[in-house]
C-alpha positions as CSV (number, residue, x, y, z in Angstrom):
1,M,0.0,0.0,0.0
2,K,1.5,3.4,-1.0
3,P,0.2,6.9,-0.6
4,N,-0.7,8.8,-3.8
5,R,2.4,10.7,-5.0
6,R,0.1,13.8,-5.4
7,G,-0.7,13.7,-1.7
8,G,-3.7,12.3,0.1
9,I,-4.3,9.3,2.1
10,G,-4.3,5.6,1.2
11,L,-7.1,3.6,3.0
12,L,-7.0,-0.2,3.3
13,T,-10.5,-1.7,2.9
14,V,-11.8,-5.2,2.8
15,K,-15.1,-6.8,1.6
16,L,-16.7,-9.0,4.2
17,D,-19.6,-11.5,4.0
18,D,-21.0,-10.0,7.2
19,P,-19.9,-6.4,7.8
20,T,-22.1,-5.9,10.8
21,G,-20.6,-3.4,13.2
22,Y,-18.0,-1.9,10.8
23,G,-17.8,1.4,9.1
24,R,-18.9,1.2,5.4
25,I,-17.0,2.7,2.6
26,A,-19.1,5.2,0.6
27,R,-18.0,5.5,-3.0
28,E,-19.0,7.7,-6.0
29,N,-17.7,6.7,-9.4
30,G,-15.3,4.3,-7.7
31,K,-13.7,7.0,-5.5
32,V,-14.0,6.9,-1.7
33,V,-16.1,9.8,-0.5
34,G,-16.7,8.8,3.1
35,I,-16.9,6.3,5.8
36,V,-20.3,5.7,7.4
37,E,-20.2,4.0,10.8
38,H,-22.6,1.1,11.2
39,K,-24.7,2.9,13.9
40,D,-25.2,5.9,11.5
41,A,-25.8,3.9,8.3
42,S,-29.1,3.8,6.5
43,E,-30.5,0.4,5.5
44,E,-29.2,0.9,2.0
45,Q,-25.7,1.8,3.3
46,R,-25.7,-1.3,5.5
47,K,-25.9,-3.4,2.4
48,I,-22.4,-2.2,1.5
49,N,-19.9,-5.0,2.3
50,E,-16.7,-3.0,1.9
51,I,-15.5,-1.8,5.2
52,N,-12.8,0.4,6.8
53,T,-10.0,-1.6,8.4
54,G,-8.7,1.4,10.2
55,I,-5.3,1.2,8.4
56,L,-4.2,4.4,6.7
57,V,-1.0,5.4,4.9
58,A,0.1,8.9,4.1
59,N,3.2,10.8,3.2
60,G,5.0,11.9,6.4
61,A,5.3,15.5,5.3
62,D,1.6,15.7,4.5
63,L,0.7,14.0,7.8
64,K,2.8,16.5,9.8
65,R,1.1,19.4,8.0
66,W,-2.4,18.0,8.6
67,L,-1.9,17.3,12.3
68,G,0.2,20.3,13.2
69,K,2.6,20.3,16.1
70,P,1.7,18.1,19.1
71,G,0.8,20.2,21.9
């Protein structure tokens, strides 16, 4: 898994037979546009079997810029 060279975040997802309890990956035209947690998902969104594993990858410089200095 590698971050996009133009910046951004790489998100590891997986498709499960039973995704109950996990955040669903919302896509538009194949691109990830959001993560909807199970408790907040509509019945239609709960039919999505692609879930967020919680594993992300990003360029270190971008990550530092996004997070700012620890305080």
